[in-house]
Backbone as ProteinMPNN parsed JSONL, in Angstrom:
{"seq_chain_A": "XXXXXXXXXXXXXXXXXXXXXXXXXXXXXXXXXXXXXXXXXXXXXXXXXXXXXXXXXXXXXXXXXXXXXXXXX", "coords_chain_A": {"N_chain_A": [[0.845, -1.179, 0.0], [0.427, 2.27, -0.703], [0.594, 5.585, 0.571], [-1.248, 8.415, -0.175], [-2.369, 11.808, -0.835], [-5.494, 13.349, -0.952], [-6.822, 16.131, -2.871], [-8.211, 17.705, -1.085], [-6.781, 17.47, 1.211], [-6.951, 15.166, 2.746], [-5.446, 12.169, 3.705], [-5.027, 8.93, 2.16], [-4.86, 5.388, 1.514], [-3.587, 3.393, -1.147], [-3.639, 0.338, -2.946], [-0.834, -0.431, -4.507], [-0.436, -2.321, -6.454], [-2.651, -2.35, -8.058], [-2.509, -0.086, -9.613], [-2.704, 1.4, -12.723], [-2.064, 3.569, -14.476], [-0.237, 6.682, -14.152], [-0.661, 10.069, -14.3], [0.009, 13.519, -15.107], [-1.793, 16.447, -15.013], [-2.212, 19.47, -14.661], [-2.368, 18.342, -12.091], [-1.675, 15.371, -10.261], [-2.89, 12.385, -11.453], [-4.121, 9.279, -10.682], [-4.833, 6.254, -12.141], [-6.657, 3.362, -11.655], [-6.673, -0.242, -12.219], [-9.326, -0.96, -12.428], [-10.495, 1.195, -13.563], [-11.162, 3.345, -11.96], [-10.413, 6.653, -10.882], [-8.076, 8.703, -9.15], [-7.284, 11.844, -7.916], [-4.444, 13.389, -6.763], [-2.313, 15.131, -4.35], [0.448, 14.708, -4.328], [3.454, 14.859, -6.281], [4.073, 13.437, -9.558], [6.581, 12.065, -9.705], [7.107, 11.463, -6.996], [5.016, 9.709, -6.36], [5.634, 7.604, -8.09], [8.135, 6.838, -7.014], [7.283, 6.006, -4.471], [5.751, 3.79, -5.191], [7.715, 2.094, -6.291], [9.231, 1.663, -3.984], [7.333, 0.322, -2.419], [6.983, -2.03, -3.97], [9.568, -3.089, -3.678], [9.575, -3.586, -0.915], [7.748, -5.691, -0.746], [9.041, -7.572, -2.13], [8.778, -7.694, -4.945], [10.198, -6.191, -6.644], [13.45, -4.949, -6.985], [14.887, -6.334, -4.971], [17.334, -7.602, -5.524], [18.823, -5.367, -6.265], [18.898, -3.937, -3.839], [20.398, -5.714, -2.257], [22.829, -5.608, -3.673], [23.599, -2.971, -3.15], [24.257, -3.109, -0.432], [26.516, -4.678, -0.584], [28.294, -2.919, -1.527], [28.469, -2.4, -4.221]], "CA_chain_A": [[0.0, 0.0, 0.0], [1.095, 3.57, -0.654], [-0.275, 6.625, 1.113], [-1.292, 9.637, -0.97], [-3.246, 12.814, -0.243], [-6.494, 13.958, -1.834], [-6.671, 17.58, -2.994], [-8.798, 18.344, 0.098], [-5.86, 17.304, 2.329], [-7.15, 13.911, 3.475], [-4.619, 11.064, 3.207], [-5.639, 7.605, 2.026], [-3.928, 4.386, 1.009], [-3.936, 2.662, -2.36], [-2.85, -0.846, -3.218], [-0.062, -0.052, -5.692], [-0.519, -3.383, -7.464], [-3.784, -2.063, -8.936], [-2.313, 1.162, -10.355], [-2.452, 1.177, -14.151], [-1.337, 4.725, -15.015], [-0.087, 7.907, -13.367], [-0.548, 11.172, -15.249], [-0.01, 14.863, -14.529], [-2.632, 17.277, -15.89], [-0.975, 19.272, -13.925], [-2.519, 17.535, -10.881], [-1.339, 13.967, -10.47], [-4.074, 11.541, -11.526], [-3.8, 7.856, -10.646], [-5.921, 5.426, -12.656], [-6.539, 1.964, -11.238], [-7.026, -1.212, -13.253], [-10.782, -1.033, -12.559], [-10.945, 2.429, -14.207], [-11.371, 4.418, -10.995], [-9.347, 7.652, -10.903], [-7.839, 9.473, -7.933], [-6.431, 13.013, -8.106], [-3.704, 13.52, -5.511], [-1.404, 16.275, -4.212], [1.838, 14.32, -4.531], [3.903, 14.917, -7.676], [4.216, 12.177, -10.291], [7.824, 11.404, -9.314], [6.999, 10.928, -5.643], [4.133, 8.544, -6.423], [6.415, 6.54, -8.723], [9.129, 6.377, -6.031], [6.563, 5.268, -3.434], [5.372, 2.495, -5.765], [8.925, 1.28, -6.366], [9.56, 1.288, -2.609], [6.346, -0.692, -2.033], [7.343, -3.267, -4.668], [10.787, -3.623, -3.051], [9.201, -4.118, 0.409], [7.059, -6.975, -0.873], [9.944, -8.409, -2.932], [8.405, -7.788, -6.35], [11.128, -5.384, -7.426], [14.538, -4.299, -6.3], [15.581, -7.081, -3.932], [18.713, -7.777, -5.959], [19.452, -4.052, -6.214], [19.151, -3.627, -2.436], [21.511, -6.558, -1.829], [24.031, -5.088, -4.304], [23.975, -1.752, -2.457], [24.902, -3.499, 0.815], [27.816, -5.23, -0.926], [29.135, -1.815, -1.962], [28.525, -2.334, -5.685]], "C_chain_A": [[0.888, 1.239, 0.0], [0.095, 4.577, -0.108], [-0.12, 7.877, 0.265], [-2.33, 10.572, -0.347], [-4.205, 13.37, -1.288], [-6.259, 15.47, -1.891], [-7.24, 18.319, -1.793], [-7.952, 18.144, 1.348], [-5.992, 16.007, 3.101], [-6.293, 12.8, 2.871], [-5.429, 9.777, 3.087], [-4.607, 6.667, 1.419], [-4.49, 3.693, -0.217], [-3.073, 1.414, -2.443], [-2.15, -0.602, -4.549], [-0.113, -1.103, -6.79], [-1.622, -3.082, -8.477], [-3.656, -0.758, -9.711], [-1.941, 0.835, -11.796], [-1.643, 2.318, -14.748], [-1.269, 5.844, -13.984], [0.152, 9.016, -14.377], [-0.551, 12.49, -14.489], [-0.735, 15.786, -15.496], [-2.726, 18.754, -15.527], [-1.142, 18.498, -12.629], [-2.231, 16.075, -11.216], [-2.618, 13.138, -10.393], [-3.639, 10.086, -11.62], [-5.024, 7.093, -11.129], [-5.647, 3.985, -12.254], [-6.981, 1.039, -12.362], [-8.536, -1.347, -13.437], [-11.37, 0.24, -13.173], [-11.163, 3.591, -13.26], [-10.16, 5.336, -10.985], [-9.288, 8.383, -9.565], [-6.901, 10.619, -8.283], [-5.779, 13.297, -6.757], [-2.756, 14.713, -5.544], [0.031, 15.934, -4.568], [2.215, 14.426, -6.009], [4.114, 13.523, -8.25], [5.441, 11.395, -9.822], [7.768, 10.786, -7.931], [6.116, 9.688, -5.622], [4.882, 7.357, -7.025], [7.442, 5.973, -7.747], [8.466, 5.568, -4.925], [6.159, 3.883, -3.928], [6.586, 1.568, -5.83], [9.349, 0.801, -4.984], [8.616, 0.189, -2.108], [6.684, -2.033, -2.679], [8.585, -3.902, -4.054], [10.468, -4.235, -1.694], [8.53, -5.469, 0.317], [7.804, -7.921, -1.812], [9.458, -8.656, -4.357], [9.413, -7.083, -7.238], [12.241, -4.897, -6.51], [15.257, -5.085, -5.231], [17.047, -7.266, -4.293], [19.457, -6.458, -5.862], [19.801, -3.694, -4.776], [20.335, -4.439, -1.924], [22.821, -6.069, -2.42], [24.522, -3.828, -3.595], [24.689, -2.075, -1.148], [26.298, -4.068, 0.575], [28.791, -4.146, -1.395], [29.277, -1.71, -3.472], [27.59, -1.299, -6.226]], "O_chain_A": [[1.954, 1.259, 0.615], [-1.111, 4.433, -0.306], [0.993, 8.342, 0.017], [-3.074, 10.179, 0.552], [-3.792, 13.804, -2.363], [-5.563, 16.019, -1.036], [-6.815, 19.436, -1.498], [-8.336, 18.586, 2.431], [-5.219, 15.765, 4.027], [-6.391, 12.516, 1.677], [-6.393, 9.566, 3.823], [-3.597, 7.112, 0.874], [-5.691, 3.44, -0.321], [-1.906, 1.435, -2.053], [-2.795, -0.569, -5.597], [0.146, -0.789, -7.952], [-1.54, -3.512, -9.628], [-4.595, -0.359, -10.398], [-0.992, 0.095, -12.057], [-0.656, 2.084, -15.444], [-2.102, 5.948, -13.083], [1.054, 8.924, -15.209], [-1.05, 12.57, -13.367], [-0.348, 15.902, -16.659], [-3.497, 19.344, -16.284], [-0.142, 18.024, -12.09], [-2.512, 15.612, -12.321], [-3.339, 13.183, -9.397], [-2.887, 9.706, -12.517], [-6.121, 7.261, -10.595], [-4.559, 3.455, -12.478], [-7.589, 1.479, -13.337], [-8.987, -1.8, -14.489], [-12.589, 0.366, -13.295], [-11.333, 4.723, -13.712], [-9.021, 4.875, -11.068], [-10.313, 8.645, -8.935], [-5.845, 10.4, -8.877], [-6.46, 13.428, -5.74], [-2.434, 15.24, -6.609], [0.761, 16.792, -5.065], [1.405, 14.124, -6.885], [4.309, 12.555, -7.514], [5.349, 10.194, -9.568], [8.317, 9.707, -7.708], [6.434, 8.715, -4.938], [4.777, 6.235, -6.529], [7.603, 4.756, -7.66], [9.013, 4.557, -4.483], [6.217, 2.912, -3.174], [6.495, 0.395, -5.467], [9.779, -0.342, -4.828], [9.05, -0.757, -1.452], [6.671, -3.064, -2.005], [8.651, -5.124, -3.922], [11.016, -5.281, -1.343], [8.711, -6.312, 1.196], [7.264, -8.943, -2.236], [9.706, -9.724, -4.916], [9.481, -7.342, -8.439], [11.983, -4.48, -5.381], [16.179, -4.548, -4.616], [17.916, -7.099, -3.437], [20.606, -6.43, -5.422], [20.896, -3.195, -4.519], [21.191, -3.899, -1.224], [23.844, -6.107, -1.736], [25.729, -3.632, -3.451], [25.638, -1.381, -0.786], [27.17, -3.952, 1.436], [29.967, -4.42, -1.632], [30.146, -0.981, -3.95], [27.512, -1.113, -7.441]]}, "name": "protein", "num_of_chains": 1, "seq": "XXXXXXXXXXXXXXXXXXXXXXXXXXXXXXXXXXXXXXXXXXXXXXXXXXXXXXXXXXXXXXXXXXXXXXXXX"}
């Protein structure tokens, strides 16, 4: 799950696995696989970084990269 903030200031969590697209119109709009859209305060880059961090935490992405960083490579 990632935590993002609605335009009205209320935070909520999304399951990042269901995110299909992230767009900036200029507000960041997240579209889920079911077609539902959420407009959030966070910039596109921050949402993308949060998703990558979530994937690494659940071992879907980045486990090898994290291990390489500890080895000093």
